[in-house]
Short mmCIF file of the C-alpha atoms (twelve columns), coordinates in Angstrom:
data_MODEL
# 
_entry.id   MODEL 
# 
loop_
_atom_site.group_PDB 
_atom_site.id 
_atom_site.type_symbol 
_atom_site.label_atom_id 
_atom_site.label_alt_id 
_atom_site.label_comp_id 
_atom_site.label_asym_id 
_atom_site.label_seq_id 
_atom_site.Cartn_x 
_atom_site.Cartn_y 
_atom_site.Cartn_z 
_atom_site.pdbx_PDB_model_num 
ATOM 1   C CA . MET A 1   0.000  0.000  0.000  1 
ATOM 2   C CA . ALA A 2   1.381  3.404  -0.937 1 
ATOM 3   C CA . THR A 3   2.251  5.817  1.802  1 
ATOM 4   C CA . SER A 4   1.806  9.559  1.530  1 
ATOM 5   C CA . SER A 5   4.835  11.807 1.518  1 
ATOM 6   C CA . PRO A 6   5.283  14.360 4.308  1 
ATOM 7   C CA . SER A 7   3.839  17.749 3.437  1 
ATOM 8   C CA . GLY A 8   5.688  21.057 3.645  1 
ATOM 9   C CA . VAL A 9   9.366  21.730 3.039  1 
ATOM 10  C CA . ILE A 10  12.567 20.990 4.938  1 
ATOM 11  C CA . ALA A 11  12.725 24.618 6.093  1 
ATOM 12  C CA . ASP A 12  9.636  23.981 8.230  1 
ATOM 13  C CA . THR A 13  11.411 21.197 10.110 1 
ATOM 14  C CA . LEU A 14  14.512 23.350 10.522 1 
ATOM 15  C CA . ALA A 15  12.444 26.174 11.966 1 
ATOM 16  C CA . ALA A 16  10.612 23.835 14.351 1 
ATOM 17  C CA . GLY A 17  13.883 22.382 15.636 1 
ATOM 18  C CA . ARG A 18  15.382 25.809 16.220 1 
ATOM 19  C CA . ASP A 19  12.228 27.037 17.906 1 
ATOM 20  C CA . ARG A 20  12.251 24.054 20.262 1 
ATOM 21  C CA . VAL A 21  15.658 24.982 21.712 1 
ATOM 22  C CA . PHE A 22  15.305 28.772 21.621 1 
ATOM 23  C CA . VAL A 23  15.626 30.109 25.175 1 
ATOM 24  C CA . GLY A 24  16.071 33.474 26.861 1 
ATOM 25  C CA . ARG A 25  16.357 36.872 25.131 1 
ATOM 26  C CA . GLN A 26  12.972 37.897 26.479 1 
ATOM 27  C CA . ALA A 27  13.917 41.563 26.865 1 
ATOM 28  C CA . GLU A 28  15.045 41.798 23.240 1 
ATOM 29  C CA . LEU A 29  11.967 39.934 22.012 1 
ATOM 30  C CA . SER A 30  9.650  42.215 23.996 1 
ATOM 31  C CA . LEU A 31  11.185 45.340 22.466 1 
ATOM 32  C CA . PHE A 32  10.899 43.908 18.953 1 
ATOM 33  C CA . LYS A 33  7.319  42.743 19.441 1 
ATOM 34  C CA . ALA A 34  6.354  46.174 20.748 1 
ATOM 35  C CA . ALA A 35  7.693  47.723 17.543 1 
ATOM 36  C CA . LEU A 36  5.789  45.161 15.435 1 
ATOM 37  C CA . ALA A 37  2.595  45.986 17.315 1 
ATOM 38  C CA . GLY A 38  2.969  49.666 16.463 1 
ATOM 39  C CA . ASP A 39  3.532  50.821 20.036 1 
ATOM 40  C CA . THR A 40  4.259  54.552 19.755 1 
ATOM 41  C CA . ARG A 41  6.825  54.237 22.556 1 
ATOM 42  C CA . ALA A 42  8.740  51.451 20.780 1 
ATOM 43  C CA . TYR A 43  12.075 51.930 19.043 1 
ATOM 44  C CA . PRO A 44  12.020 51.509 15.245 1 
ATOM 45  C CA . VAL A 45  15.788 50.916 14.996 1 
ATOM 46  C CA . HIS A 46  17.714 48.355 17.047 1 
ATOM 47  C CA . TYR A 47  21.457 47.759 17.134 1 
ATOM 48  C CA . LEU A 48  22.624 44.458 18.630 1 
ATOM 49  C CA . TYR A 49  26.301 43.762 19.184 1 
ATOM 50  C CA . GLY A 50  28.372 41.091 20.870 1 
ATOM 51  C CA . PRO A 51  31.180 38.590 20.294 1 
ATOM 52  C CA . GLY A 52  31.041 35.661 17.932 1 
ATOM 53  C CA . GLY A 53  28.789 32.853 19.086 1 
ATOM 54  C CA . ILE A 54  26.718 35.046 21.407 1 
ATOM 55  C CA . GLY A 55  23.521 34.303 19.461 1 
ATOM 56  C CA . LYS A 56  22.982 37.340 17.232 1 
ATOM 57  C CA . SER A 57  22.032 35.328 14.142 1 
ATOM 58  C CA . THR A 58  19.803 33.034 16.200 1 
ATOM 59  C CA . LEU A 59  17.940 36.032 17.582 1 
ATOM 60  C CA . LEU A 60  17.564 37.548 14.109 1 
ATOM 61  C CA . ARG A 61  16.037 34.295 12.859 1 
ATOM 62  C CA . ARG A 62  13.505 34.541 15.649 1 
ATOM 63  C CA . PHE A 63  12.778 38.153 14.636 1 
ATOM 64  C CA . VAL A 64  12.152 36.950 11.075 1 
ATOM 65  C CA . GLN A 65  9.622  34.438 12.382 1 
ATOM 66  C CA . GLU A 66  7.863  37.036 14.541 1 
ATOM 67  C CA . ALA A 67  7.759  39.596 11.725 1 
ATOM 68  C CA . ARG A 68  6.297  37.163 9.192  1 
ATOM 69  C CA . GLN A 69  3.676  35.995 11.665 1 
ATOM 70  C CA . ALA A 70  2.727  39.664 12.046 1 
ATOM 71  C CA . GLY A 71  2.260  39.914 8.282  1 
ATOM 72  C CA . ARG A 72  5.292  42.127 7.662  1 
ATOM 73  C CA . ASP A 73  7.508  42.125 4.569  1 
ATOM 74  C CA . VAL A 74  10.941 40.964 5.735  1 
ATOM 75  C CA . ILE A 75  14.180 41.984 4.016  1 
ATOM 76  C CA . GLU A 76  17.268 40.095 5.173  1 
ATOM 77  C CA . VAL A 77  20.802 41.306 4.518  1 
ATOM 78  C CA . ASP A 78  24.010 39.422 5.375  1 
ATOM 79  C CA . GLY A 79  27.198 41.455 5.594  1 
ATOM 80  C CA . ARG A 80  29.208 38.439 4.462  1 
ATOM 81  C CA . THR A 81  27.604 38.344 1.036  1 
ATOM 82  C CA . LEU A 82  27.053 41.961 -0.002 1 
ATOM 83  C CA . THR A 83  29.558 44.306 -1.599 1 
ATOM 84  C CA . PRO A 84  30.545 46.714 1.230  1 
ATOM 85  C CA . THR A 85  29.684 49.893 -0.674 1 
ATOM 86  C CA . PRO A 86  26.590 52.126 -0.631 1 
ATOM 87  C CA . GLU A 87  25.648 50.726 -4.049 1 
ATOM 88  C CA . GLY A 88  26.036 47.144 -2.823 1 
ATOM 89  C CA . PHE A 89  23.951 47.812 0.274  1 
ATOM 90  C CA . LEU A 90  21.237 49.518 -1.772 1 
ATOM 91  C CA . GLU A 91  21.094 46.534 -4.102 1 
ATOM 92  C CA . ALA A 92  20.518 44.203 -1.141 1 
ATOM 93  C CA . ALA A 93  18.273 46.395 1.015  1 
ATOM 94  C CA . GLY A 94  16.912 49.156 -1.208 1 
ATOM 95  C CA . LYS A 95  13.460 47.575 -1.323 1 
ATOM 96  C CA . ALA A 96  12.954 48.714 2.274  1 
ATOM 97  C CA . LEU A 97  12.933 52.356 1.133  1 
ATOM 98  C CA . SER A 98  9.711  51.851 -0.809 1 
ATOM 99  C CA . THR A 99  7.978  49.167 1.281  1 
ATOM 100 C CA . PRO A 100 5.589  50.407 3.981  1 
ATOM 101 C CA . ASP A 101 5.971  48.544 7.284  1 
ATOM 102 C CA . ALA A 102 9.061  46.707 6.049  1 
ATOM 103 C CA . VAL A 103 11.288 44.891 8.542  1 
ATOM 104 C CA . LEU A 104 14.964 45.143 7.576  1 
ATOM 105 C CA . LEU A 105 17.379 42.772 9.342  1 
ATOM 106 C CA . VAL A 106 21.123 43.242 8.787  1 
ATOM 107 C CA . ASP A 107 23.358 40.461 10.112 1 
ATOM 108 C CA . THR A 108 27.180 40.294 10.381 1 
ATOM 109 C CA . PHE A 109 27.421 44.066 10.088 1 
ATOM 110 C CA . GLU A 110 31.091 43.991 11.129 1 
ATOM 111 C CA . ARG A 111 31.879 42.825 7.577  1 
ATOM 112 C CA . CYS A 112 30.659 46.184 6.237  1 
ATOM 113 C CA . GLN A 113 31.330 48.410 9.260  1 
ATOM 114 C CA . GLY A 114 32.791 51.048 6.936  1 
ATOM 115 C CA . LEU A 115 29.226 51.831 5.844  1 
ATOM 116 C CA . GLU A 116 28.174 52.835 9.350  1 
ATOM 117 C CA . GLY A 117 28.266 56.597 8.814  1 
ATOM 118 C CA . TRP A 118 26.463 56.367 5.464  1 
ATOM 119 C CA . LEU A 119 23.882 53.971 6.909  1 
ATOM 120 C CA . TRP A 120 22.868 56.245 9.778  1 
ATOM 121 C CA . GLU A 121 23.158 59.562 7.960  1 
ATOM 122 C CA . ARG A 122 21.867 58.693 4.474  1 
ATOM 123 C CA . PHE A 123 20.028 55.370 4.291  1 
ATOM 124 C CA . LEU A 124 18.048 54.969 7.520  1 
ATOM 125 C CA . PRO A 125 16.549 58.498 7.561  1 
ATOM 126 C CA . GLN A 126 14.900 57.744 4.183  1 
ATOM 127 C CA . LEU A 127 12.922 54.756 5.499  1 
ATOM 128 C CA . PRO A 128 9.146  55.249 5.712  1 
ATOM 129 C CA . MET A 129 7.528  55.634 9.122  1 
ATOM 130 C CA . GLY A 130 6.446  52.225 10.390 1 
ATOM 131 C CA . ALA A 131 9.572  50.460 9.157  1 
ATOM 132 C CA . ILE A 132 11.640 48.465 11.651 1 
ATOM 133 C CA . VAL A 133 15.395 47.940 11.372 1 
ATOM 134 C CA . VAL A 134 17.662 45.577 13.310 1 
ATOM 135 C CA . VAL A 135 21.427 45.757 12.750 1 
ATOM 136 C CA . ALA A 136 23.586 43.045 14.358 1 
ATOM 137 C CA . GLY A 137 27.376 42.850 14.464 1 
ATOM 138 C CA . ARG A 138 30.369 42.184 16.668 1 
ATOM 139 C CA . LEU A 139 31.350 45.813 17.206 1 
ATOM 140 C CA . ALA A 140 29.631 48.474 19.286 1 
ATOM 141 C CA . PRO A 141 28.152 51.395 17.336 1 
ATOM 142 C CA . ASP A 142 30.107 54.593 16.829 1 
ATOM 143 C CA . PRO A 143 29.735 56.654 20.057 1 
ATOM 144 C CA . ARG A 144 28.879 59.691 17.938 1 
ATOM 145 C CA . LEU A 145 25.749 57.879 16.815 1 
ATOM 146 C CA . THR A 146 24.525 57.058 20.299 1 
ATOM 147 C CA . ALA A 147 25.311 60.623 21.417 1 
ATOM 148 C CA . ASP A 148 23.277 62.188 18.580 1 
ATOM 149 C CA . PRO A 149 20.119 63.664 20.151 1 
ATOM 150 C CA . GLY A 150 18.287 63.131 16.872 1 
ATOM 151 C CA . TRP A 151 18.264 59.388 17.482 1 
ATOM 152 C CA . ASP A 152 16.794 59.672 20.992 1 
ATOM 153 C CA . GLY A 153 13.636 57.602 21.100 1 
ATOM 154 C CA . LEU A 154 14.427 56.052 17.707 1 
ATOM 155 C CA . LEU A 155 17.473 53.885 18.394 1 
ATOM 156 C CA . HIS A 156 17.931 51.177 21.017 1 
ATOM 157 C CA . VAL A 157 21.423 49.678 21.458 1 
ATOM 158 C CA . THR A 158 21.797 46.260 23.107 1 
ATOM 159 C CA . SER A 159 25.004 44.516 24.103 1 
ATOM 160 C CA . LEU A 160 24.068 40.838 23.860 1 
ATOM 161 C CA . ARG A 161 25.414 38.829 26.778 1 
ATOM 162 C CA . ASN A 162 25.762 35.150 27.587 1 
ATOM 163 C CA . LEU A 163 22.584 33.322 28.481 1 
ATOM 164 C CA . MET A 164 21.497 33.500 32.100 1 
ATOM 165 C CA . PRO A 165 22.253 30.263 34.010 1 
ATOM 166 C CA . ARG A 166 18.596 29.219 34.090 1 
ATOM 167 C CA . ASP A 167 18.242 29.810 30.327 1 
ATOM 168 C CA . ALA A 168 21.469 27.952 29.570 1 
ATOM 169 C CA . ALA A 169 20.270 25.019 31.682 1 
ATOM 170 C CA . ALA A 170 16.918 25.099 29.862 1 
ATOM 171 C CA . PHE A 171 18.779 24.935 26.538 1 
ATOM 172 C CA . LEU A 172 20.713 21.834 27.658 1 
ATOM 173 C CA . THR A 173 17.488 20.223 28.846 1 
ATOM 174 C CA . ALA A 174 15.792 20.957 25.529 1 
ATOM 175 C CA . ARG A 175 18.725 19.320 23.732 1 
ATOM 176 C CA . GLY A 176 18.339 16.227 25.899 1 
ATOM 177 C CA . VAL A 177 21.722 16.583 27.613 1 
ATOM 178 C CA . PRO A 178 21.951 14.409 30.763 1 
ATOM 179 C CA . LEU A 179 21.327 16.435 33.911 1 
ATOM 180 C CA . HIS A 180 24.466 15.177 35.680 1 
ATOM 181 C CA . THR A 181 26.658 16.853 33.035 1 
ATOM 182 C CA . HIS A 182 24.978 20.276 33.173 1 
ATOM 183 C CA . GLU A 183 27.253 21.781 35.811 1 
ATOM 184 C CA . ALA A 184 30.423 20.892 33.891 1 
ATOM 185 C CA . LEU A 185 29.035 22.176 30.580 1 
ATOM 186 C CA . LEU A 186 27.775 25.400 32.118 1 
ATOM 187 C CA . SER A 187 31.110 25.953 33.833 1 
ATOM 188 C CA . PHE A 188 33.044 25.511 30.587 1 
ATOM 189 C CA . THR A 189 30.771 27.570 28.355 1 
ATOM 190 C CA . GLY A 190 29.783 30.340 30.747 1 
ATOM 191 C CA . GLY A 191 26.424 30.446 28.971 1 
ATOM 192 C CA . ASN A 192 27.892 31.294 25.558 1 
ATOM 193 C CA . PRO A 193 25.294 29.946 23.084 1 
ATOM 194 C CA . LEU A 194 27.813 28.704 20.492 1 
ATOM 195 C CA . ALA A 195 29.926 26.948 23.096 1 
ATOM 196 C CA . LEU A 196 26.766 25.481 24.632 1 
ATOM 197 C CA . THR A 197 25.649 24.133 21.263 1 
ATOM 198 C CA . LEU A 198 28.994 22.462 20.534 1 
ATOM 199 C CA . ALA A 199 29.356 21.128 24.059 1 
ATOM 200 C CA . ALA A 200 25.810 19.767 24.049 1 
ATOM 201 C CA . SER A 201 26.435 17.951 20.775 1 
ATOM 202 C CA . LEU A 202 29.592 16.346 22.159 1 
ATOM 203 C CA . ALA A 203 27.953 15.383 25.435 1 
ATOM 204 C CA . MET A 204 25.076 13.742 23.582 1 
ATOM 205 C CA . LYS A 205 27.462 11.710 21.400 1 
ATOM 206 C CA . ASP A 206 29.493 10.480 24.357 1 
ATOM 207 C CA . ALA A 207 27.416 7.921  26.182 1 
ATOM 208 C CA . THR A 208 30.049 7.708  28.942 1 
ATOM 209 C CA . THR A 209 30.052 11.433 29.714 1 
ATOM 210 C CA . THR A 210 30.936 12.099 33.349 1 
ATOM 211 C CA . PRO A 211 30.163 15.080 35.578 1 
ATOM 212 C CA . ASN A 212 33.775 16.246 34.963 1 
ATOM 213 C CA . TRP A 213 33.241 16.634 31.217 1 
ATOM 214 C CA . LYS A 214 35.841 18.637 29.302 1 
ATOM 215 C CA . PRO A 215 35.859 19.394 25.556 1 
ATOM 216 C CA . SER A 216 38.040 17.182 23.413 1 
ATOM 217 C CA . ARG A 217 40.921 18.720 21.479 1 
ATOM 218 C CA . ASP A 218 38.899 18.178 18.304 1 
ATOM 219 C CA . VAL A 219 36.259 20.775 19.164 1 
ATOM 220 C CA . ILE A 220 38.582 23.581 20.322 1 
ATOM 221 C CA . PRO A 221 39.949 24.416 16.821 1 
ATOM 222 C CA . THR A 222 36.340 24.627 15.610 1 
ATOM 223 C CA . MET A 223 35.178 26.789 18.485 1 
ATOM 224 C CA . LEU A 224 38.037 29.269 18.871 1 
ATOM 225 C CA . PRO A 225 37.938 30.990 15.458 1 
ATOM 226 C CA . GLN A 226 34.213 31.564 15.842 1 
ATOM 227 C CA . LEU A 227 34.645 32.970 19.337 1 
ATOM 228 C CA . ILE A 228 37.656 35.253 18.810 1 
ATOM 229 C CA . GLY A 229 37.962 35.736 15.048 1 
ATOM 230 C CA . ASP A 230 41.421 36.416 13.603 1 
ATOM 231 C CA . THR A 231 44.302 37.718 15.720 1 
ATOM 232 C CA . PRO A 232 46.579 40.249 13.978 1 
ATOM 233 C CA . SER A 233 49.885 38.650 15.025 1 
ATOM 234 C CA . PRO A 234 51.487 36.032 17.309 1 
ATOM 235 C CA . ARG A 235 52.103 38.850 19.824 1 
ATOM 236 C CA . HIS A 236 48.379 39.593 19.961 1 
ATOM 237 C CA . ARG A 237 47.639 35.896 20.406 1 
ATOM 238 C CA . LYS A 238 50.122 35.698 23.291 1 
ATOM 239 C CA . ALA A 239 48.505 38.732 24.942 1 
ATOM 240 C CA . LEU A 240 45.144 37.010 24.603 1 
ATOM 241 C CA . GLU A 241 46.514 33.823 26.189 1 
ATOM 242 C CA . ILE A 242 47.908 35.833 29.119 1 
ATOM 243 C CA . CYS A 243 44.506 37.480 29.488 1 
ATOM 244 C CA . ALA A 244 42.883 34.031 29.573 1 
ATOM 245 C CA . HIS A 245 45.243 32.699 32.243 1 
ATOM 246 C CA . ALA A 246 45.184 35.666 34.637 1 
ATOM 247 C CA . HIS A 247 42.042 36.576 36.568 1 
ATOM 248 C CA . VAL A 248 42.300 40.190 35.406 1 
ATOM 249 C CA . THR A 249 44.929 41.571 33.023 1 
ATOM 250 C CA . SER A 250 46.378 45.066 33.359 1 
ATOM 251 C CA . GLU A 251 48.758 46.935 31.094 1 
ATOM 252 C CA . SER A 252 51.355 46.518 33.862 1 
ATOM 253 C CA . LEU A 253 51.077 42.722 33.634 1 
ATOM 254 C CA . LEU A 254 51.515 42.815 29.871 1 
ATOM 255 C CA . ARG A 255 54.505 45.141 30.224 1 
ATOM 256 C CA . ALA A 256 56.174 42.732 32.657 1 
ATOM 257 C CA . LEU A 257 55.664 39.787 30.315 1 
ATOM 258 C CA . MET A 258 55.803 41.360 26.837 1 
ATOM 259 C CA . ASP A 259 58.015 44.439 27.060 1 
ATOM 260 C CA . GLY A 260 57.616 47.492 24.838 1 
ATOM 261 C CA . ASP A 261 54.333 47.096 22.971 1 
ATOM 262 C CA . ALA A 262 52.187 46.555 26.089 1 
ATOM 263 C CA . PRO A 263 50.107 49.748 25.565 1 
ATOM 264 C CA . GLU A 264 49.181 48.737 22.011 1 
ATOM 265 C CA . LEU A 265 48.340 45.165 23.036 1 
ATOM 266 C CA . PHE A 266 46.275 46.284 26.028 1 
ATOM 267 C CA . SER A 267 44.314 48.723 23.859 1 
ATOM 268 C CA . TRP A 268 43.655 45.899 21.400 1 
ATOM 269 C CA . LEU A 269 42.466 43.578 24.175 1 
ATOM 270 C CA . ARG A 270 40.021 46.070 25.645 1 
ATOM 271 C CA . ALA A 271 38.518 46.696 22.197 1 
ATOM 272 C CA . GLN A 272 37.636 43.032 21.613 1 
ATOM 273 C CA . PRO A 273 33.903 42.225 21.871 1 
ATOM 274 C CA . PHE A 274 34.590 39.123 23.988 1 
ATOM 275 C CA . VAL A 275 36.625 41.042 26.596 1 
ATOM 276 C CA . GLU A 276 35.117 42.855 29.587 1 
ATOM 277 C CA . THR A 277 36.627 45.974 31.175 1 
ATOM 278 C CA . THR A 278 36.732 46.583 34.932 1 
ATOM 279 C CA . ALA A 279 38.444 49.029 37.268 1 
ATOM 280 C CA . ALA A 280 41.310 46.542 37.718 1 
ATOM 281 C CA . GLY A 281 41.844 45.643 34.053 1 
ATOM 282 C CA . VAL A 282 40.292 43.335 31.468 1 
ATOM 283 C CA . PHE A 283 39.191 39.704 31.327 1 
ATOM 284 C CA . PRO A 284 37.665 37.481 28.595 1 
ATOM 285 C CA . HIS A 285 34.264 35.818 28.587 1 
ATOM 286 C CA . ASP A 286 34.269 32.398 30.233 1 
ATOM 287 C CA . ALA A 287 33.978 30.347 27.046 1 
ATOM 288 C CA . VAL A 288 36.850 32.252 25.415 1 
ATOM 289 C CA . ARG A 289 39.002 31.846 28.509 1 
ATOM 290 C CA . GLU A 290 38.390 28.125 28.776 1 
ATOM 291 C CA . ALA A 291 38.882 27.474 25.065 1 
ATOM 292 C CA . LEU A 292 42.168 29.426 24.910 1 
ATOM 293 C CA . GLU A 293 43.460 27.666 28.020 1 
ATOM 294 C CA . ALA A 294 42.566 24.206 26.716 1 
ATOM 295 C CA . ASP A 295 44.072 24.957 23.302 1 
ATOM 296 C CA . LEU A 296 47.411 26.239 24.653 1 
ATOM 297 C CA . ARG A 297 47.739 23.422 27.211 1 
ATOM 298 C CA . TRP A 298 47.357 20.852 24.434 1 
ATOM 299 C CA . ARG A 299 49.185 22.674 21.619 1 
ATOM 300 C CA . ASP A 300 52.198 23.987 23.566 1 
ATOM 301 C CA . PRO A 301 52.436 22.540 27.085 1 
ATOM 302 C CA . ASP A 302 55.951 23.905 27.586 1 
ATOM 303 C CA . GLY A 303 54.827 27.373 26.493 1 
ATOM 304 C CA . PHE A 304 51.837 27.141 28.823 1 
ATOM 305 C CA . ALA A 305 54.086 26.176 31.748 1 
ATOM 306 C CA . ALA A 306 56.500 29.036 30.983 1 
ATOM 307 C CA . MET A 307 53.672 31.582 30.815 1 
ATOM 308 C CA . HIS A 308 52.228 30.272 34.085 1 
ATOM 309 C CA . GLU A 309 55.615 30.632 35.781 1 
ATOM 310 C CA . GLN A 310 56.037 34.210 34.520 1 
ATOM 311 C CA . ILE A 311 52.600 35.276 35.736 1 
ATOM 312 C CA . LEU A 312 53.152 33.462 39.046 1 
ATOM 313 C CA . ARG A 313 56.390 35.368 39.703 1 
ATOM 314 C CA . TYR A 314 54.674 38.654 38.816 1 
ATOM 315 C CA . PHE A 315 51.831 38.136 41.292 1 
ATOM 316 C CA . ILE A 316 54.181 36.963 44.057 1 
ATOM 317 C CA . ALA A 317 56.093 40.223 43.617 1 
ATOM 318 C CA . GLN A 318 52.780 42.119 43.754 1 
ATOM 319 C CA . ILE A 319 51.850 40.474 47.069 1 
ATOM 320 C CA . ARG A 320 55.222 41.385 48.610 1 
ATOM 321 C CA . THR A 321 54.643 45.084 47.952 1 
ATOM 322 C CA . ALA A 322 50.834 45.295 48.220 1 
ATOM 323 C CA . SER A 323 49.242 47.636 50.726 1 
ATOM 324 C CA . GLU A 324 46.727 46.288 53.222 1 
ATOM 325 C CA . ALA A 325 43.871 47.610 51.099 1 
ATOM 326 C CA . LYS A 326 45.201 45.778 48.013 1 
ATOM 327 C CA . MET A 327 46.292 42.557 49.708 1 
ATOM 328 C CA . LEU A 328 43.052 40.642 49.150 1 
ATOM 329 C CA . GLN A 329 42.997 41.475 45.443 1 
ATOM 330 C CA . ALA A 330 46.678 40.558 45.011 1 
ATOM 331 C CA . THR A 331 46.256 37.268 46.876 1 
ATOM 332 C CA . GLY A 332 43.134 36.391 44.891 1 
ATOM 333 C CA . ALA A 333 44.964 37.007 41.617 1 
ATOM 334 C CA . LEU A 334 47.679 34.554 42.675 1 
ATOM 335 C CA . ILE A 335 45.245 31.896 43.878 1 
ATOM 336 C CA . TYR A 336 43.270 32.158 40.618 1 
ATOM 337 C CA . LEU A 337 46.235 30.696 38.730 1 
ATOM 338 C CA . TYR A 338 45.486 27.416 40.538 1 
ATOM 339 C CA . ARG A 339 41.761 27.361 39.796 1 
ATOM 340 C CA . ALA A 340 42.094 23.979 38.041 1 
ATOM 341 C CA . ASP A 341 43.567 22.482 41.233 1 
ATOM 342 C CA . ARG A 342 40.589 20.832 42.897 1 
ATOM 343 C CA . ARG A 343 42.075 21.338 46.371 1 
ATOM 344 C CA . MET A 344 42.109 25.079 45.673 1 
ATOM 345 C CA . SER A 345 38.821 25.356 43.782 1 
ATOM 346 C CA . GLU A 346 36.870 23.578 46.522 1 
ATOM 347 C CA . PHE A 347 37.605 26.444 48.907 1 
ATOM 348 C CA . ASN A 348 37.407 29.396 46.551 1 
ATOM 349 C CA . ASP A 349 34.613 30.827 44.451 1 
ATOM 350 C CA . TRP A 350 35.760 33.284 41.782 1 
ATOM 351 C CA . ARG A 351 33.342 35.979 40.708 1 
ATOM 352 C CA . GLU A 352 33.651 38.755 38.203 1 
ATOM 353 C CA . VAL A 353 35.582 41.746 39.465 1 
ATOM 354 C CA . GLY A 354 33.243 44.288 41.041 1 
ATOM 355 C CA . GLN A 355 30.832 41.791 42.617 1 
ATOM 356 C CA . VAL A 356 32.644 41.907 45.967 1 
ATOM 357 C CA . VAL A 357 33.830 44.946 47.915 1 
ATOM 358 C CA . GLU A 358 36.055 45.374 50.962 1 
ATOM 359 C CA . GLN A 359 35.020 47.429 53.977 1 
ATOM 360 C CA . PRO A 360 36.411 47.731 57.527 1 
ATOM 361 C CA . TYR A 361 34.945 45.390 60.124 1 
ATOM 362 C CA . GLU A 362 32.921 47.123 62.814 1 
ATOM 363 C CA . PRO A 363 31.286 45.630 65.926 1 
ATOM 364 C CA . ALA A 364 27.859 46.443 64.515 1 
ATOM 365 C CA . LEU A 365 28.525 43.888 61.770 1 
ATOM 366 C CA . ARG A 366 29.147 41.019 64.215 1 
ATOM 367 C CA . GLU A 367 25.799 39.278 63.711 1 
ATOM 368 C CA . ARG A 368 26.098 39.442 59.920 1 
ATOM 369 C CA . VAL A 369 29.651 38.036 60.052 1 
ATOM 370 C CA . LEU A 370 28.533 35.179 62.296 1 
ATOM 371 C CA . GLU A 371 25.638 34.490 59.936 1 
ATOM 372 C CA . LEU A 372 28.035 34.300 56.976 1 
ATOM 373 C CA . ALA A 373 30.418 32.051 58.941 1 
ATOM 374 C CA . GLY A 374 27.572 29.708 59.799 1 
ATOM 375 C CA . ALA A 375 26.424 29.528 56.191 1 
ATOM 376 C CA . ALA A 376 29.949 28.807 54.951 1 
ATOM 377 C CA . GLU A 377 31.368 26.582 57.701 1 
ATOM 378 C CA . GLY A 378 28.364 25.110 59.494 1 
ATOM 379 C CA . GLU A 379 26.386 25.993 62.582 1 
ATOM 380 C CA . GLN A 380 29.216 25.046 64.951 1 
ATOM 381 C CA . SER A 381 31.473 27.821 63.665 1 
ATOM 382 C CA . PRO A 382 29.561 30.775 65.184 1 
ATOM 383 C CA . ARG A 383 29.209 28.869 68.458 1 
ATOM 384 C CA . SER A 384 32.947 28.394 68.871 1 
ATOM 385 C CA . GLY A 385 33.344 31.704 70.683 1 
ATOM 386 C CA . TRP A 386 35.255 33.240 67.778 1 
ATOM 387 C CA . THR A 387 35.463 37.032 67.872 1 
ATOM 388 C CA . PRO A 388 36.293 38.912 64.652 1 
ATOM 389 C CA . ALA A 389 39.455 40.959 64.898 1 
ATOM 390 C CA . GLN A 390 39.666 44.424 63.424 1 
ATOM 391 C CA . GLY A 391 40.346 43.997 59.721 1 
ATOM 392 C CA . LEU A 392 38.711 43.823 56.339 1 
ATOM 393 C CA . LEU A 393 35.301 42.315 55.693 1 
ATOM 394 C CA . CYS A 394 34.492 41.104 52.155 1 
ATOM 395 C CA . VAL A 395 30.864 41.720 51.343 1 
ATOM 396 C CA . PRO A 396 29.003 40.459 48.235 1 
ATOM 397 C CA . LEU A 397 27.265 43.302 46.452 1 
ATOM 398 C CA . ASP A 398 24.377 40.971 45.687 1 
ATOM 399 C CA . PRO A 399 22.523 40.396 48.987 1 
ATOM 400 C CA . HIS A 400 21.381 36.970 47.766 1 
ATOM 401 C CA . GLN A 401 24.976 35.691 47.397 1 
# 
């Protein structure tokens, strides 16, 4: 007996699979849906930026789905395929200028970043009222654009971040990844969507996956180029590897390890979309850090050991000269070098710089200190008769931590 063929096209199955594992990004979706609904308070132009693998293209695909369900004409432009000139952009996106209620989505804008001034000054102002534009790329917009009062109320800029822990866990669950491996995968990826996708695929293939899962050396060469792009020179790559190994990297650290071009290398590091800036220096996103570390350990173990020794000597020297106010930070930087040592990691919890502050201990804080001691060391600790000496008290900025 003949059987009927499935109806529809393969694209329908692709869309259903992607929709099944789409998690998070509710704030961005809400803003876009408000614009689709014609909310007068909504922004018609959105600029999304973030490092490779952060989920920009995935979010744009979801915007396409939402826009088509709302009955909008969708015009998609990919910076990788168009000629990066005004004429090339007009050829790909010019239809939006004459289409009422068009939704224009521009992906991989970093490939045609040279058009930024022309785009904001010439192209976008010609769009009809009711049009919606989303531009996505790795680089932040020109500060002159965001400072232009003319774009107030018209432009919304979003720095896309890693998925929140609950969303990342929901993604792994949707992919069918065993629950006992979630902690290891979340620790390695830091919630980076690309790293999560690759790690989930590997975990699903390995039936013997343990809670201590680590990526194989086969996946790192695939992941790294997508996370960090191209590095200009071996010196830049070395600076990036130092940044991955140290908790926070300063220009002083680079100068101690790399001599004369430290200012140039530090400026390059802080400009990368996968690097965060703090008052103490810069540090890479978790997935980038872990991938760089794993790659260097495997590719050049002697080079990794030499770099570790250099950074170790630097931080020991810092501790010897640190003031009392800086001692905790200097000691933490040294201890962080041993974060892979289970004996060390069991007793230390590293958070992003700025989540913990130091303040002098005062008698009025006694009950709070005893409460923290009990939570960390058990109920017997506060009962031991211990009295805090005058010193520094480390306080989480988040009261729930």
